[in-house]
PyMOL Python script that loads the backbone (N, CA, C, O; Angstrom):
from pymol import cmd

cmd.read_pdbstr("""\
ATOM      1  N   MET A   1      -6.655 -84.222  -2.748  1.00  0.00           N
ATOM      2  CA  MET A   1      -7.756 -83.815  -3.600  1.00  0.00           C
ATOM      3  C   MET A   1      -7.236 -82.856  -4.671  1.00  0.00           C
ATOM      4  O   MET A   1      -6.483 -81.931  -4.367  1.00  0.00           O
ATOM      5  N   ARG A   2      -7.631 -83.074  -5.896  1.00  0.00           N
ATOM      6  CA  ARG A   2      -7.180 -82.264  -7.023  1.00  0.00           C
ATOM      7  C   ARG A   2      -7.883 -80.909  -7.042  1.00  0.00           C
ATOM      8  O   ARG A   2      -9.084 -80.816  -6.789  1.00  0.00           O
ATOM      9  N   SER A   3      -7.124 -79.868  -7.343  1.00  0.00           N
ATOM     10  CA  SER A   3      -7.660 -78.509  -7.404  1.00  0.00           C
ATOM     11  C   SER A   3      -8.569 -78.344  -8.623  1.00  0.00           C
ATOM     12  O   SER A   3      -8.326 -78.964  -9.658  1.00  0.00           O
ATOM     13  N   PRO A   4      -9.606 -77.522  -8.516  1.00  0.00           N
ATOM     14  CA  PRO A   4     -10.458 -77.275  -9.683  1.00  0.00           C
ATOM     15  C   PRO A   4      -9.731 -76.498 -10.786  1.00  0.00           C
ATOM     16  O   PRO A   4     -10.208 -76.463 -11.920  1.00  0.00           O
ATOM     17  N   PHE A   5      -8.594 -75.878 -10.479  1.00  0.00           N
ATOM     18  CA  PHE A   5      -7.841 -75.125 -11.475  1.00  0.00           C
ATOM     19  C   PHE A   5      -6.825 -75.983 -12.228  1.00  0.00           C
ATOM     20  O   PHE A   5      -6.346 -75.581 -13.287  1.00  0.00           O
ATOM     21  N   ALA A   6      -6.497 -77.142 -11.702  1.00  0.00           N
ATOM     22  CA  ALA A   6      -5.445 -77.986 -12.280  1.00  0.00           C
ATOM     23  C   ALA A   6      -5.720 -78.354 -13.730  1.00  0.00           C
ATOM     24  O   ALA A   6      -4.795 -78.372 -14.542  1.00  0.00           O
ATOM     25  N   SER A   7      -6.943 -78.642 -14.068  1.00  0.00           N
ATOM     26  CA  SER A   7      -7.261 -79.054 -15.443  1.00  0.00           C
ATOM     27  C   SER A   7      -7.206 -77.881 -16.426  1.00  0.00           C
ATOM     28  O   SER A   7      -7.191 -78.100 -17.637  1.00  0.00           O
ATOM     29  N   TRP A   8      -7.175 -76.658 -15.932  1.00  0.00           N
ATOM     30  CA  TRP A   8      -7.136 -75.471 -16.792  1.00  0.00           C
ATOM     31  C   TRP A   8      -5.720 -74.964 -17.053  1.00  0.00           C
ATOM     32  O   TRP A   8      -5.538 -74.084 -17.895  1.00  0.00           O
ATOM     33  N   ILE A   9      -4.722 -75.487 -16.364  1.00  0.00           N
ATOM     34  CA  ILE A   9      -3.348 -75.013 -16.530  1.00  0.00           C
ATOM     35  C   ILE A   9      -2.888 -75.261 -17.966  1.00  0.00           C
ATOM     36  O   ILE A   9      -3.018 -76.366 -18.492  1.00  0.00           O
ATOM     37  N   GLY A  10      -2.345 -74.205 -18.592  1.00  0.00           N
ATOM     38  CA  GLY A  10      -1.866 -74.283 -19.968  1.00  0.00           C
ATOM     39  C   GLY A  10      -2.923 -74.013 -21.011  1.00  0.00           C
ATOM     40  O   GLY A  10      -2.620 -74.023 -22.204  1.00  0.00           O
ATOM     41  N   GLN A  11      -4.158 -73.770 -20.599  1.00  0.00           N
ATOM     42  CA  GLN A  11      -5.237 -73.516 -21.548  1.00  0.00           C
ATOM     43  C   GLN A  11      -5.623 -72.039 -21.524  1.00  0.00           C
ATOM     44  O   GLN A  11      -5.501 -71.366 -20.501  1.00  0.00           O
ATOM     45  N   THR A  12      -6.083 -71.557 -22.657  1.00  0.00           N
ATOM     46  CA  THR A  12      -6.580 -70.197 -22.744  1.00  0.00           C
ATOM     47  C   THR A  12      -8.009 -70.171 -22.217  1.00  0.00           C
ATOM     48  O   THR A  12      -8.867 -70.928 -22.670  1.00  0.00           O
ATOM     49  N   VAL A  13      -8.248 -69.285 -21.252  1.00  0.00           N
ATOM     50  CA  VAL A  13      -9.536 -69.249 -20.569  1.00  0.00           C
ATOM     51  C   VAL A  13     -10.003 -67.805 -20.377  1.00  0.00           C
ATOM     52  O   VAL A  13      -9.272 -66.851 -20.642  1.00  0.00           O
ATOM     53  N   ILE A  14     -11.218 -67.683 -19.918  1.00  0.00           N
ATOM     54  CA  ILE A  14     -11.743 -66.411 -19.439  1.00  0.00           C
ATOM     55  C   ILE A  14     -12.062 -66.606 -17.966  1.00  0.00           C
ATOM     56  O   ILE A  14     -12.873 -67.458 -17.603  1.00  0.00           O
ATOM     57  N   LEU A  15     -11.417 -65.808 -17.118  1.00  0.00           N
ATOM     58  CA  LEU A  15     -11.688 -65.844 -15.680  1.00  0.00           C
ATOM     59  C   LEU A  15     -12.684 -64.750 -15.344  1.00  0.00           C
ATOM     60  O   LEU A  15     -12.532 -63.610 -15.784  1.00  0.00           O
ATOM     61  N   GLN A  16     -13.692 -65.089 -14.574  1.00  0.00           N
ATOM     62  CA  GLN A  16     -14.578 -64.083 -14.004  1.00  0.00           C
ATOM     63  C   GLN A  16     -14.012 -63.766 -12.619  1.00  0.00           C
ATOM     64  O   GLN A  16     -14.010 -64.616 -11.728  1.00  0.00           O
ATOM     65  N   VAL A  17     -13.534 -62.532 -12.452  1.00  0.00           N
ATOM     66  CA  VAL A  17     -12.843 -62.141 -11.227  1.00  0.00           C
ATOM     67  C   VAL A  17     -13.617 -61.034 -10.536  1.00  0.00           C
ATOM     68  O   VAL A  17     -14.100 -60.106 -11.186  1.00  0.00           O
ATOM     69  N   ALA A  18     -13.737 -61.130  -9.210  1.00  0.00           N
ATOM     70  CA  ALA A  18     -14.455 -60.130  -8.425  1.00  0.00           C
ATOM     71  C   ALA A  18     -13.519 -59.458  -7.434  1.00  0.00           C
ATOM     72  O   ALA A  18     -12.661 -60.099  -6.828  1.00  0.00           O
ATOM     73  N   ALA A  19     -13.705 -58.156  -7.285  1.00  0.00           N
ATOM     74  CA  ALA A  19     -13.008 -57.372  -6.268  1.00  0.00           C
ATOM     75  C   ALA A  19     -13.989 -56.313  -5.784  1.00  0.00           C
ATOM     76  O   ALA A  19     -14.505 -55.515  -6.567  1.00  0.00           O
ATOM     77  N   GLU A  20     -14.236 -56.324  -4.473  1.00  0.00           N
ATOM     78  CA  GLU A  20     -15.254 -55.428  -3.897  1.00  0.00           C
ATOM     79  C   GLU A  20     -16.591 -55.709  -4.587  1.00  0.00           C
ATOM     80  O   GLU A  20     -17.033 -56.858  -4.609  1.00  0.00           O
ATOM     81  N   ASP A  21     -17.252 -54.677  -5.156  1.00  0.00           N
ATOM     82  CA  ASP A  21     -18.516 -54.919  -5.859  1.00  0.00           C
ATOM     83  C   ASP A  21     -18.343 -54.816  -7.371  1.00  0.00           C
ATOM     84  O   ASP A  21     -19.283 -54.475  -8.089  1.00  0.00           O
ATOM     85  N   LEU A  22     -17.124 -55.115  -7.854  1.00  0.00           N
ATOM     86  CA  LEU A  22     -16.814 -55.103  -9.275  1.00  0.00           C
ATOM     87  C   LEU A  22     -16.512 -56.524  -9.737  1.00  0.00           C
ATOM     88  O   LEU A  22     -15.809 -57.264  -9.049  1.00  0.00           O
ATOM     89  N   SER A  23     -17.037 -56.908 -10.893  1.00  0.00           N
ATOM     90  CA  SER A  23     -16.761 -58.218 -11.475  1.00  0.00           C
ATOM     91  C   SER A  23     -16.343 -58.011 -12.927  1.00  0.00           C
ATOM     92  O   SER A  23     -17.050 -57.359 -13.696  1.00  0.00           O
ATOM     93  N   VAL A  24     -15.183 -58.572 -13.303  1.00  0.00           N
ATOM     94  CA  VAL A  24     -14.674 -58.381 -14.659  1.00  0.00           C
ATOM     95  C   VAL A  24     -14.210 -59.705 -15.257  1.00  0.00           C
ATOM     96  O   VAL A  24     -13.726 -60.576 -14.534  1.00  0.00           O
ATOM     97  N   PRO A  25     -14.353 -59.861 -16.572  1.00  0.00           N
ATOM     98  CA  PRO A  25     -13.792 -61.033 -17.245  1.00  0.00           C
ATOM     99  C   PRO A  25     -12.347 -60.734 -17.661  1.00  0.00           C
ATOM    100  O   PRO A  25     -12.051 -59.639 -18.138  1.00  0.00           O
ATOM    101  N   LEU A  26     -11.463 -61.698 -17.482  1.00  0.00           N
ATOM    102  CA  LEU A  26     -10.074 -61.569 -17.908  1.00  0.00           C
ATOM    103  C   LEU A  26      -9.751 -62.704 -18.866  1.00  0.00           C
ATOM    104  O   LEU A  26      -9.985 -63.870 -18.549  1.00  0.00           O
ATOM    105  N   ARG A  27      -9.221 -62.375 -20.026  1.00  0.00           N
ATOM    106  CA  ARG A  27      -8.867 -63.383 -21.030  1.00  0.00           C
ATOM    107  C   ARG A  27      -7.362 -63.615 -20.972  1.00  0.00           C
ATOM    108  O   ARG A  27      -6.579 -62.666 -21.011  1.00  0.00           O
ATOM    109  N   GLY A  28      -6.961 -64.880 -20.878  1.00  0.00           N
ATOM    110  CA  GLY A  28      -5.548 -65.220 -20.843  1.00  0.00           C
ATOM    111  C   GLY A  28      -5.349 -66.699 -20.585  1.00  0.00           C
ATOM    112  O   GLY A  28      -6.202 -67.520 -20.922  1.00  0.00           O
ATOM    113  N   MET A  29      -4.208 -67.038 -19.980  1.00  0.00           N
ATOM    114  CA  MET A  29      -3.860 -68.434 -19.745  1.00  0.00           C
ATOM    115  C   MET A  29      -3.447 -68.636 -18.289  1.00  0.00           C
ATOM    116  O   MET A  29      -2.687 -67.844 -17.732  1.00  0.00           O
ATOM    117  N   ILE A  30      -3.956 -69.702 -17.686  1.00  0.00           N
ATOM    118  CA  ILE A  30      -3.502 -70.092 -16.350  1.00  0.00           C
ATOM    119  C   ILE A  30      -2.185 -70.834 -16.540  1.00  0.00           C
ATOM    120  O   ILE A  30      -2.140 -71.862 -17.215  1.00  0.00           O
ATOM    121  N   VAL A  31      -1.103 -70.308 -15.937  1.00  0.00           N
ATOM    122  CA  VAL A  31       0.208 -70.919 -16.144  1.00  0.00           C
ATOM    123  C   VAL A  31       0.678 -71.745 -14.956  1.00  0.00           C
ATOM    124  O   VAL A  31       1.477 -72.664 -15.131  1.00  0.00           O
ATOM    125  N   GLU A  32       0.205 -71.443 -13.759  1.00  0.00           N
ATOM    126  CA  GLU A  32       0.510 -72.281 -12.594  1.00  0.00           C
ATOM    127  C   GLU A  32      -0.388 -71.880 -11.439  1.00  0.00           C
ATOM    128  O   GLU A  32      -1.151 -70.917 -11.519  1.00  0.00           O
ATOM    129  N   GLU A  33      -0.277 -72.642 -10.370  1.00  0.00           N
ATOM    130  CA  GLU A  33      -1.128 -72.374  -9.211  1.00  0.00           C
ATOM    131  C   GLU A  33      -0.366 -72.682  -7.934  1.00  0.00           C
ATOM    132  O   GLU A  33       0.468 -73.586  -7.887  1.00  0.00           O
ATOM    133  N   SER A  34      -0.672 -71.911  -6.901  1.00  0.00           N
ATOM    134  CA  SER A  34      -0.129 -72.177  -5.567  1.00  0.00           C
ATOM    135  C   SER A  34      -1.313 -72.489  -4.653  1.00  0.00           C
ATOM    136  O   SER A  34      -2.446 -72.622  -5.114  1.00  0.00           O
ATOM    137  N   ALA A  35      -1.046 -72.602  -3.385  1.00  0.00           N
ATOM    138  CA  ALA A  35      -2.117 -72.912  -2.439  1.00  0.00           C
ATOM    139  C   ALA A  35      -3.150 -71.787  -2.356  1.00  0.00           C
ATOM    140  O   ALA A  35      -4.325 -72.051  -2.099  1.00  0.00           O
ATOM    141  N   VAL A  36      -2.728 -70.532  -2.571  1.00  0.00           N
ATOM    142  CA  VAL A  36      -3.634 -69.396  -2.380  1.00  0.00           C
ATOM    143  C   VAL A  36      -3.927 -68.590  -3.636  1.00  0.00           C
ATOM    144  O   VAL A  36      -4.831 -67.753  -3.627  1.00  0.00           O
ATOM    145  N   SER A  37      -3.179 -68.822  -4.727  1.00  0.00           N
ATOM    146  CA  SER A  37      -3.375 -67.995  -5.918  1.00  0.00           C
ATOM    147  C   SER A  37      -3.169 -68.789  -7.199  1.00  0.00           C
ATOM    148  O   SER A  37      -2.681 -69.919  -7.198  1.00  0.00           O
ATOM    149  N   VAL A  38      -3.565 -68.143  -8.290  1.00  0.00           N
ATOM    150  CA  VAL A  38      -3.392 -68.679  -9.638  1.00  0.00           C
ATOM    151  C   VAL A  38      -2.535 -67.676 -10.406  1.00  0.00           C
ATOM    152  O   VAL A  38      -2.818 -66.478 -10.385  1.00  0.00           O
ATOM    153  N   ARG A  39      -1.496 -68.151 -11.079  1.00  0.00           N
ATOM    154  CA  ARG A  39      -0.688 -67.272 -11.937  1.00  0.00           C
ATOM    155  C   ARG A  39      -1.355 -67.240 -13.301  1.00  0.00           C
ATOM    156  O   ARG A  39      -1.576 -68.275 -13.930  1.00  0.00           O
ATOM    157  N   PHE A  40      -1.676 -66.014 -13.748  1.00  0.00           N
ATOM    158  CA  PHE A  40      -2.466 -65.805 -14.964  1.00  0.00           C
ATOM    159  C   PHE A  40      -1.678 -64.941 -15.931  1.00  0.00           C
ATOM    160  O   PHE A  40      -1.175 -63.885 -15.546  1.00  0.00           O
ATOM    161  N   ARG A  41      -1.562 -65.375 -17.187  1.00  0.00           N
ATOM    162  CA  ARG A  41      -0.825 -64.636 -18.217  1.00  0.00           C
ATOM    163  C   ARG A  41      -1.803 -64.022 -19.206  1.00  0.00           C
ATOM    164  O   ARG A  41      -2.626 -64.719 -19.800  1.00  0.00           O
ATOM    165  N   VAL A  42      -1.703 -62.700 -19.377  1.00  0.00           N
ATOM    166  CA  VAL A  42      -2.546 -62.002 -20.348  1.00  0.00           C
ATOM    167  C   VAL A  42      -1.835 -61.954 -21.691  1.00  0.00           C
ATOM    168  O   VAL A  42      -0.673 -62.349 -21.791  1.00  0.00           O
ATOM    169  N   ALA A  43      -2.521 -61.475 -22.725  1.00  0.00           N
ATOM    170  CA  ALA A  43      -2.047 -61.545 -24.106  1.00  0.00           C
ATOM    171  C   ALA A  43      -0.679 -60.914 -24.335  1.00  0.00           C
ATOM    172  O   ALA A  43       0.065 -61.388 -25.193  1.00  0.00           O
ATOM    173  N   ASP A  44      -0.319 -59.866 -23.604  1.00  0.00           N
ATOM    174  CA  ASP A  44       0.971 -59.225 -23.851  1.00  0.00           C
ATOM    175  C   ASP A  44       2.124 -59.902 -23.108  1.00  0.00           C
ATOM    176  O   ASP A  44       3.239 -59.382 -23.075  1.00  0.00           O
ATOM    177  N   GLY A  45       1.849 -61.063 -22.513  1.00  0.00           N
ATOM    178  CA  GLY A  45       2.902 -61.853 -21.878  1.00  0.00           C
ATOM    179  C   GLY A  45       3.174 -61.526 -20.428  1.00  0.00           C
ATOM    180  O   GLY A  45       4.094 -62.090 -19.837  1.00  0.00           O
ATOM    181  N   LYS A  46       2.400 -60.628 -19.833  1.00  0.00           N
ATOM    182  CA  LYS A  46       2.584 -60.295 -18.422  1.00  0.00           C
ATOM    183  C   LYS A  46       1.829 -61.291 -17.554  1.00  0.00           C
ATOM    184  O   LYS A  46       0.710 -61.691 -17.874  1.00  0.00           O
ATOM    185  N   ASP A  47       2.458 -61.685 -16.449  1.00  0.00           N
ATOM    186  CA  ASP A  47       1.846 -62.617 -15.507  1.00  0.00           C
ATOM    187  C   ASP A  47       1.344 -61.868 -14.275  1.00  0.00           C
ATOM    188  O   ASP A  47       1.979 -60.927 -13.798  1.00  0.00           O
ATOM    189  N   PHE A  48       0.198 -62.304 -13.774  1.00  0.00           N
ATOM    190  CA  PHE A  48      -0.390 -61.739 -12.570  1.00  0.00           C
ATOM    191  C   PHE A  48      -0.785 -62.878 -11.646  1.00  0.00           C
ATOM    192  O   PHE A  48      -1.213 -63.936 -12.107  1.00  0.00           O
ATOM    193  N   ASP A  49      -0.644 -62.666 -10.349  1.00  0.00           N
ATOM    194  CA  ASP A  49      -1.160 -63.616  -9.373  1.00  0.00           C
ATOM    195  C   ASP A  49      -2.536 -63.135  -8.937  1.00  0.00           C
ATOM    196  O   ASP A  49      -2.704 -61.989  -8.522  1.00  0.00           O
ATOM    197  N   ILE A  50      -3.513 -64.024  -9.037  1.00  0.00           N
ATOM    198  CA  ILE A  50      -4.886 -63.711  -8.652  1.00  0.00           C
ATOM    199  C   ILE A  50      -5.259 -64.643  -7.510  1.00  0.00           C
ATOM    200  O   ILE A  50      -5.164 -65.863  -7.641  1.00  0.00           O
ATOM    201  N   PHE A  51      -5.686 -64.066  -6.386  1.00  0.00           N
ATOM    202  CA  PHE A  51      -6.084 -64.876  -5.243  1.00  0.00           C
ATOM    203  C   PHE A  51      -7.309 -65.713  -5.599  1.00  0.00           C
ATOM    204  O   PHE A  51      -8.260 -65.212  -6.198  1.00  0.00           O
ATOM    205  N   LYS A  52      -7.278 -66.966  -5.231  1.00  0.00           N
ATOM    206  CA  LYS A  52      -8.353 -67.902  -5.587  1.00  0.00           C
ATOM    207  C   LYS A  52      -9.737 -67.460  -5.132  1.00  0.00           C
ATOM    208  O   LYS A  52     -10.696 -67.646  -5.883  1.00  0.00           O
ATOM    209  N   PRO A  53      -9.894 -66.875  -3.923  1.00  0.00           N
ATOM    210  CA  PRO A  53     -11.241 -66.444  -3.524  1.00  0.00           C
ATOM    211  C   PRO A  53     -11.837 -65.355  -4.421  1.00  0.00           C
ATOM    212  O   PRO A  53     -13.048 -65.134  -4.393  1.00  0.00           O
ATOM    213  N   MET A  54     -11.011 -64.673  -5.214  1.00  0.00           N
ATOM    214  CA  MET A  54     -11.500 -63.631  -6.114  1.00  0.00           C
ATOM    215  C   MET A  54     -12.064 -64.208  -7.410  1.00  0.00           C
ATOM    216  O   MET A  54     -12.766 -63.506  -8.138  1.00  0.00           O
ATOM    217  N   ILE A  55     -11.770 -65.472  -7.712  1.00  0.00           N
ATOM    218  CA  ILE A  55     -12.191 -66.093  -8.969  1.00  0.00           C
ATOM    219  C   ILE A  55     -13.587 -66.686  -8.812  1.00  0.00           C
ATOM    220  O   ILE A  55     -13.809 -67.591  -8.007  1.00  0.00           O
ATOM    221  N   LEU A  56     -14.511 -66.160  -9.592  1.00  0.00           N
ATOM    222  CA  LEU A  56     -15.897 -66.627  -9.540  1.00  0.00           C
ATOM    223  C   LEU A  56     -16.151 -67.786 -10.489  1.00  0.00           C
ATOM    224  O   LEU A  56     -16.942 -68.680 -10.184  1.00  0.00           O
ATOM    225  N   ALA A  57     -15.474 -67.775 -11.656  1.00  0.00           N
ATOM    226  CA  ALA A  57     -15.705 -68.810 -12.663  1.00  0.00           C
ATOM    227  C   ALA A  57     -14.517 -68.883 -13.617  1.00  0.00           C
ATOM    228  O   ALA A  57     -13.783 -67.912 -13.800  1.00  0.00           O
ATOM    229  N   VAL A  58     -14.349 -70.052 -14.217  1.00  0.00           N
ATOM    230  CA  VAL A  58     -13.363 -70.269 -15.277  1.00  0.00           C
ATOM    231  C   VAL A  58     -14.127 -70.834 -16.467  1.00  0.00           C
ATOM    232  O   VAL A  58     -14.853 -71.820 -16.341  1.00  0.00           O
ATOM    233  N   GLU A  59     -13.955 -70.193 -17.633  1.00  0.00           N
ATOM    234  CA  GLU A  59     -14.639 -70.638 -18.842  1.00  0.00           C
ATOM    235  C   GLU A  59     -13.625 -70.864 -19.950  1.00  0.00           C
ATOM    236  O   GLU A  59     -12.618 -70.161 -20.026  1.00  0.00           O
ATOM    237  N   GLN A  60     -13.882 -71.827 -20.799  1.00  0.00           N
ATOM    238  CA  GLN A  60     -13.044 -72.037 -21.972  1.00  0.00           C
ATOM    239  C   GLN A  60     -13.193 -70.832 -22.888  1.00  0.00           C
ATOM    240  O   GLN A  60     -14.301 -70.340 -23.102  1.00  0.00           O
ATOM    241  N   ASP A  61     -12.067 -70.356 -23.433  1.00  0.00           N
ATOM    242  CA  ASP A  61     -12.089 -69.225 -24.349  1.00  0.00           C
ATOM    243  C   ASP A  61     -12.274 -69.733 -25.769  1.00  0.00           C
ATOM    244  O   ASP A  61     -11.364 -70.337 -26.337  1.00  0.00           O
ATOM    245  N   ASP A  62     -13.435 -69.494 -26.342  1.00  0.00           N
ATOM    246  CA  ASP A  62     -13.735 -69.949 -27.705  1.00  0.00           C
ATOM    247  C   ASP A  62     -12.963 -69.164 -28.758  1.00  0.00           C
ATOM    248  O   ASP A  62     -12.868 -69.599 -29.906  1.00  0.00           O
ATOM    249  N   CYS A  63     -12.414 -68.023 -28.387  1.00  0.00           N
ATOM    250  CA  CYS A  63     -11.656 -67.184 -29.326  1.00  0.00           C
ATOM    251  C   CYS A  63     -10.163 -67.308 -29.080  1.00  0.00           C
ATOM    252  O   CYS A  63      -9.408 -66.382 -29.375  1.00  0.00           O
ATOM    253  N   SER A  64      -9.729 -68.437 -28.546  1.00  0.00           N
ATOM    254  CA  SER A  64      -8.328 -68.591 -28.146  1.00  0.00           C
ATOM    255  C   SER A  64      -7.356 -68.487 -29.313  1.00  0.00           C
ATOM    256  O   SER A  64      -6.184 -68.172 -29.106  1.00  0.00           O
ATOM    257  N   GLU A  65      -7.814 -68.742 -30.530  1.00  0.00           N
ATOM    258  CA  GLU A  65      -6.916 -68.623 -31.685  1.00  0.00           C
ATOM    259  C   GLU A  65      -6.465 -67.191 -31.867  1.00  0.00           C
ATOM    260  O   GLU A  65      -5.422 -66.948 -32.475  1.00  0.00           O
ATOM    261  N   MET A  66      -7.223 -66.238 -31.358  1.00  0.00           N
ATOM    262  CA  MET A  66      -6.924 -64.839 -31.540  1.00  0.00           C
ATOM    263  C   MET A  66      -5.822 -64.366 -30.578  1.00  0.00           C
ATOM    264  O   MET A  66      -5.226 -63.313 -30.804  1.00  0.00           O
ATOM    265  N   LEU A  67      -5.550 -65.110 -29.535  1.00  0.00           N
ATOM    266  CA  LEU A  67      -4.536 -64.730 -28.561  1.00  0.00           C
ATOM    267  C   LEU A  67      -3.155 -65.110 -29.073  1.00  0.00           C
ATOM    268  O   LEU A  67      -2.955 -66.232 -29.540  1.00  0.00           O
ATOM    269  N   VAL A  68      -2.229 -64.214 -28.993  1.00  0.00           N
ATOM    270  CA  VAL A  68      -0.865 -64.481 -29.414  1.00  0.00           C
ATOM    271  C   VAL A  68       0.039 -64.384 -28.204  1.00  0.00           C
ATOM    272  O   VAL A  68       0.101 -63.342 -27.553  1.00  0.00           O
ATOM    273  N   ASN A  69       0.743 -65.471 -27.898  1.00  0.00           N
ATOM    274  CA  ASN A  69       1.669 -65.469 -26.751  1.00  0.00           C
ATOM    275  C   ASN A  69       3.095 -65.451 -27.221  1.00  0.00           C
ATOM    276  O   ASN A  69       4.015 -65.447 -26.403  1.00  0.00           O
TER     277      ASN A  69
END
""", "prot")
cmd.dss("prot")
cmd.show_as("cartoon", "prot")
cmd.util.cbc("prot")
cmd.orient("prot")
């Protein structure tokens, strides 16, 4: 079965991420995925691993032209 994140790899997106009772949007690019996490690159080129259960939503970034990688 294909992962719901697979179609977003290489695209600039906004992730809605939750931790405890905090929810924040993160703008960047999904660069790869493992069984338990998604590797996410923010505008300054740093990569972060985000656990999949923390991701509430993935949205297309309409302002993606503004991001410089």
